[in-house]
Structures are given as C-alpha cells and as structure tokens.
C-alpha positions in Angstrom: -0.1 -0.3 -0.4 1.5 3.6 -0.8 2.2 5.8 1.9 3.1 9.1 2.5 5.3 10.6 5.4 3.9 13.2 7.2 5.9 15.7 9.6 5.9 14.1 12.6 7.5 11.0 11.4 4.5 8.6 11.2 3.2 7.0 7.9 -0.2 7.9 6.9 -2.5 6.0 4.0 -3.9 7.7 0.8 -7.1 8.0 0.3 -7.2 5.5 -2.5 -4.7 2.6 -1.9 -3.3 0.5 -4.4 -4.9 -2.2 -4.4 -8.2 -0.4 -4.4 -7.3 1.8 -7.9 -6.2 -1.1 -9.3 -9.5 -3.0 -8.7 -11.4 0.2 -10.0 -9.6 0.0 -12.7 -10.5 -3.4 -13.4 -13.9 -3.0 -13.3 -13.6 0.0 -15.3 -12.1 -1.7 -18.1 -14.6 -4.5 -17.8 -18.0 -2.4 -17.6 -17.2 -0.5 -20.6 -15.9 -3.1 -22.6 -19.4 -4.9 -21.5 -21.5 -2.1 -22.5 -19.7 -1.6 -25.4 -20.0 -4.9 -26.7 -24.3 -4.3 -26.0 -24.5 -1.3 -27.1 -22.8 -2.4 -30.3 -25.1 -5.4 -30.6 -28.0 -3.0 -30.1 -26.6 -0.7 -32.8 -26.3 -3.6 -35.4 -30.4 -4.7 -34.5 -31.1 -0.9 -35.2 -29.1 -0.3 -38.4 -30.4 -3.6 -39.8 -34.1 -2.6 -39.1 -33.3 0.8 -40.2 -31.6 -0.2 -43.0 -35.1 -2.7 -44.4 -36.9 0.6 -44.5 -34.7 2.9 -46.1 -30.6 2.6 -46.8 -29.9 6.4 -46.1 -31.5 6.3 -42.9 -29.7 3.9 -41.4 -26.1 4.9 -42.4 -27.1 8.6 -40.8 -28.1 6.9 -37.7 -24.1 4.7 -37.5 -22.8 7.8 -36.1 -24.7 9.3 -33.5 -25.2 5.7 -31.9 -21.7 4.9 -31.7 -21.3 8.7 -30.3 -23.8 7.8 -27.4 -22.5 4.1 -27.2 -19.0 5.7 -25.8 -20.5 8.2 -23.5 -22.9 5.4 -22.1 -20.1 3.0 -21.7 -17.5 5.5 -20.1 -20.6 6.9 -17.6 -21.7 3.3 -16.7 -18.2 2.0 -16.0 -16.9 5.3 -13.9 -20.0 5.1 -11.9 -20.0 1.4 -11.0 -16.0 1.6 -10.4 -16.8 4.1 -7.9 -18.7 2.0 -5.7 -16.0 -0.3 -4.7 -14.0 -0.2 -1.4 -10.7 -2.4 -0.5 -11.1 -1.4 3.4 -7.8 -2.6 5.3 -8.0 -4.5 7.9 -7.0 -1.2 10.3 -9.8 0.6 9.1 -13.7 0.9 9.2 -16.0 3.0 6.9 -19.3 4.2 8.5 -22.4 4.0 6.1 -25.5 6.3 5.5 -28.4 6.2 3.5 -29.8 9.1 2.8 -28.0 10.3 5.7 -29.2 7.8 8.2 -26.8 5.2 10.0 -26.9 1.6 8.0 -23.7 0.4 9.5 -19.9 0.0 9.6 -18.1 -1.6 6.6 -14.7 -3.3 6.6 -12.3 -4.8 6.3 -12.0 -6.3 2.9 -14.0 -5.7 -0.2 -17.3 -3.4 0.2 -19.6 -2.1 -1.8 -21.3 1.5 -1.1 -23.7 2.2 -3.8 -24.8 6.0 -3.9 -27.5 5.4 -7.2 -31.3 4.0 -6.9 -32.5 2.3 -4.9 -29.5 2.1 -2.7 -28.6 5.9 -1.8 -25.8 5.2 0.4 -22.8 7.0 1.2 -19.3 6.5 2.8 -19.5 9.4 5.7 -16.4 8.8 7.3 -13.0 6.8 7.5 -11.9 5.7 10.8 -8.4 4.3 11.9 -8.8 1.5 14.6 -4.8 1.2 15.2 -3.7 2.2 18.4 -2.6 6.0 18.6 -0.3 8.3 20.8 -0.9 12.1 21.8 1.9 14.1 23.9 -0.9 16.0 26.7 1.1 18.9 28.6 0.2 21.2 32.0 2.5 24.0 32.4 2.9 26.1 35.5 0.2 24.2 37.3 -0.3 24.7 41.0 0.0 21.6 43.5 -1.6 20.6 46.5 1.0 22.6 48.3 0.9 25.7 46.0 4.3 24.6 44.3 3.8 26.0 40.6 5.4 22.2 37.8 4.7 21.7 34.4 3.9 18.2 33.6 3.9 15.9 30.4 2.1 12.8 29.7 1.3 10.2 26.9 -1.5 9.1 26.4 -2.3 5.8 24.4 -5.8 5.6 22.8 -7.9 3.8 20.0 -11.4 4.0 18.1 -13.5 1.7 19.9 -17.0 2.5 18.7 -16.8 4.1 14.8 -20.7 4.8 15.1 -20.2 7.2 18.2 -16.8 8.3 17.1 -18.1 9.4 13.3 -21.6 10.8 14.6 -21.7 12.1 18.0 -18.7 13.9 17.8 -16.9 16.4 15.0 -13.4 15.6 16.0 -12.9 12.6 18.6 -8.9 12.8 18.5 -9.3 16.6 19.6 -11.9 15.9 22.0 -9.8 13.3 23.7 -7.0 15.8 23.6 -8.6 18.2 25.1 -10.2 15.6 28.3 -6.9 14.5 28.4 -5.4 17.9 29.3 -8.2 19.3 31.3 -8.1 15.7 33.3 -4.2 16.1 34.1 -4.4 19.8 35.1 -7.2 18.6 37.8 -4.8 15.6 38.9 -1.8 17.9 39.8 -3.9 20.0 41.6 -4.6 17.1 43.9 -1.6 15.9 44.9 1.3 17.5 46.8 4.9 17.8 45.0 6.1 15.2 46.6 3.5 12.5 46.0 3.6 13.9 42.0 7.5 12.8 42.3 7.6 9.5 44.5 3.8 7.9 43.0 4.0 8.5 39.3 2.6 4.9 38.3 -0.3 5.3 40.7 -1.1 9.2 39.5 -0.6 7.7 35.8 -2.9 5.0 36.8 -5.8 7.3 38.5 -5.5 9.7 35.4 -5.9 7.1 32.8 -9.5 6.2 34.7 -10.4 9.7 34.7 -9.5 10.2 30.7 -11.4 7.0 29.9 -14.3 7.7 31.1 -14.2 10.8 29.4 -13.3 9.6 25.8 -16.0 6.6 26.3 -18.3 9.5 25.5 -16.6 9.4 22.1 -16.4 5.8 21.5 -12.7 5.9 22.5 -11.2 3.7 24.3 -8.0 4.9 26.8 -5.3 2.0 26.9 -2.2 3.4 28.9 -1.5 6.7 30.3 2.6 7.5 31.2 3.8 10.5 32.8 7.4 11.3 31.0 8.7 14.4 32.9 7.8 16.6 35.7 9.2 20.6 35.4 10.2 21.9 38.9 11.1 25.5 39.5 14.9 25.4 39.7 15.3 27.1 43.1 12.9 24.7 44.2 15.3 21.7 42.9 18.3 23.2 45.2 15.9 23.4 48.5 14.3 19.6 47.9 18.1 18.6 47.6 19.1 20.3 50.7 15.9 18.9 52.3 17.0 15.2 51.2 20.7 15.7 51.9 19.7 16.4 55.5 17.1 13.4 55.7 19.8 11.2 54.5 22.4 12.3 57.0 19.8 12.3 59.3 19.1 8.5 58.6 23.1 7.7 58.7 23.0 8.9 62.3 20.0 7.1 63.4 21.2 3.8 62.2 24.7 4.6 63.2 23.3 4.8 67.0 21.5 1.7 66.5 23.9 -0.3 65.6 26.1 1.0 68.5 23.0 0.3 70.5 23.2 -3.3 69.7 26.7 -3.9 69.7 26.1 -2.5 73.6 23.5 -4.9 74.2 25.7 -8.0 72.8 28.6 -6.9 75.3 26.6 -6.6 77.7 25.2 -10.1 77.2 28.7 -11.2 76.8 29.6 -10.0 79.9 27.2 -11.7 81.8 28.1 -15.0 80.5 32.0 -14.4 80.9 33.4 -16.0 84.1 37.0 -15.1 85.6 38.8 -17.9 83.6 36.8 -16.9 80.3 38.1 -13.2 80.8 41.9 -14.7 80.9 41.4 -16.4 77.5 40.3 -13.4 76.3 43.2 -11.2 78.1 45.7 -13.9 76.5 44.3 -13.7 72.9 44.2 -9.7 73.0 47.9 -9.8 73.6 48.4 -12.3 71.0 47.3 -9.7 68.5 48.7 -7.3 70.3 52.0 -8.7 69.8 51.5 -9.4 66.2 52.4 -5.8 65.5 55.7 -4.8 64.5 57.6 -2.1 66.1 55.6 -1.9 69.3 57.3 -3.0 72.9 54.6 -5.0 75.5 55.5 -5.0 79.4 53.5 -7.8 80.9 52.9 -8.4 84.6 50.4 -9.4 86.8 49.7 -12.6 85.3 50.6 -14.5 87.8 48.3 -13.0 90.4 51.7 -11.7 92.1 50.8 -7.9 93.0 54.1 -7.2 94.2 56.5 -8.1 91.3 54.0 -6.4 89.1 54.5 -3.0 90.9 58.5 -3.9 90.7 58.6 -4.3 87.3 56.1 -1.4 86.6 58.8 0.7 88.6 61.9 -0.5 86.6 60.1 0.0 83.1 58.8 3.5 84.6 62.4 4.3 85.5 64.5 3.5 82.5 61.7 4.8 80.6 62.2 8.6 82.6 65.9 9.1 84.3 67.9 6.6 83.1 70.2 6.8 79.8 70.3 4.1 77.2 72.9 1.7 77.6 74.1 -1.1 79.6 72.8 -0.7 83.3 75.1 -0.4 86.1 75.7 -3.3 88.3 74.4 -2.6 91.8 78.1 -3.0 93.7 79.4 -0.6 91.6 77.0 1.9 92.4 78.1 2.1 96.5 79.9 4.2 98.4 83.9 3.7 98.3 86.0 3.1 101.2 
C-alpha cells in the first residue's frame, strides 16, 4: 500500500490505496467492454431494422449511435467502479443511507452504492489502530501551592466507530482536550512529593479519569504514562538540601542503632563470661597486639603476684624516664667507696 511521510515521522495511508485503484481500474475496463458490446449489438440490430426501410437512414444513424454508446459506456463504468471500496484491516467505513446510519463496513471488499435504490454514502473512514498523543500542563499549582509543569503520553484507539463518527465532530481533538483538563485537575489534587514519588499511581488514576471522558466519544484509553515533571530551579535546590539532611539524619540514626545493638551484645557477653573466660580473652588480645611490628610490650600481673607486678612497672617507668640508654649500672658498682 502506498504511503506518505508526515511531519511527525508517522505514516498515513492515502485516500485511495494501490489495491483499490487496481481493482477499480479492472472494473472500469470490464464494464466499459461489456457496455460497448451490448450497445454495439443493439446498434447492429437497430441498423438492420432501419436499413430495411431506407439505406440512407441507416447510414445516418450509425455515427450518433456510436457516440452515444461510447459516452454511455464510459459513464456506467465510472459510476460502477467508484462504488468499490477495499478497506484495510485497521480501518472501518461508516455508511449512511439518505443521511441515516446503516452500518460499519470493513475490513475487506465492500460496495457502497450511492444510486437508486440504495442511496448509500461513505460518511467517514476511521483508523482503528492505537494512537499516541502528548499532553502538557504548564505552570499548574499542586495542592501545596508549588507551580510545576507536567507532560504525559496517552495511548488510545477508536472502540465504537459509530459514536466516533456521528456523536462528535473531531474525536481525536476531544480526547486531547479531555486528557489535558484531567491532567491539570489531577496535579491540583496532589502534593509535589506525591507527584514525584508516585508516578505509576498518578498515571493509573489519570487513565481512569480520561477513559471515562473518552468513552463518550467512542474511544478507549489503554494507558497513560507521565514522562516528565518540570520543577522550578530554586525549588530543586531546596529539595536537594532537604534530601541531604534527611539522608544524614538517617545515617546517624542507623549508626546509633548499631552502637546500641553492639552494647547489648557486650552486656550479654559480660554476663556470660567468668574469670577464666576473661583470662583467655586477655591472652587473645595480647596475642593480637604482639603481631604488630615496632611495638614494645611489658606484661605483668599474670601470675597473681601484685608485688612483682608493681616492681616491674616501677623499673619500666624508671628506665623510660631517668636512666640513659646503654648498659645498666650493676648494684655493687653504685655503692660508696672506702
């Protein structure tokens, strides 16, 4: 089928498609041949009758009869060929008879005869495929008085060709206006946070509202999708700061809850651990510390001798504070002479 490209990038069928043109041409040729043969036979019969009366009268009638035959054959062929319609699978034709609805034709081959006694006419050809339309609501106030712009896409198709053709002048324009109005009304009943976080739910509610309005036009709305929400720049910055503050607060709360859980586990472990378990825990800690390089470890008090522990501690403290580095002075060399 021959198609043409429109400015929006979609394809639209021609009024007279290629198959219909070929079929009409064949009907025209066949009708012309049949009518010409019939008129020729009638002309021969008439010529033979007139010739019996007068030879000159028969010769005079031949030329006008031939002209009338050609004109009649062309007229009948054109009238009959225009009655044929080849309707594609995705189209329907609304047929009227003397202005009254008589039916919907298609798909396939169909005859619409405007001549007596039928008086039929093809009122409108409707596309039954799913179509899309972009709707926009600019600078609409939400329930919390925030001006936003919203864009959505509706997917719809003609469900009842009779209503779409006879009850509304332009069903596509009617669906667009109803969808645009419904989008603005929906935005006015929502807060900005709801519009941004619950797009699927908003789209579902919007689809139900538009579908109820489009049902009056013979149109079924299959789905609605919100594609974009335009928020003022200063408000975006405020929302960003608010979101960062909420994330920081959530992180602190999570950290506090983790510390609380750890403290509970420590408390439970302290209740279950006895003296021997605590001693083993200390040894494990010392083992982990001893693995570190460049560290000096002084261990005392493991045997329960408190006096030995204090003596070792004093010696370590004195060596660290007052005694120079090198070999320590023996006790016998540090006494008085004489």
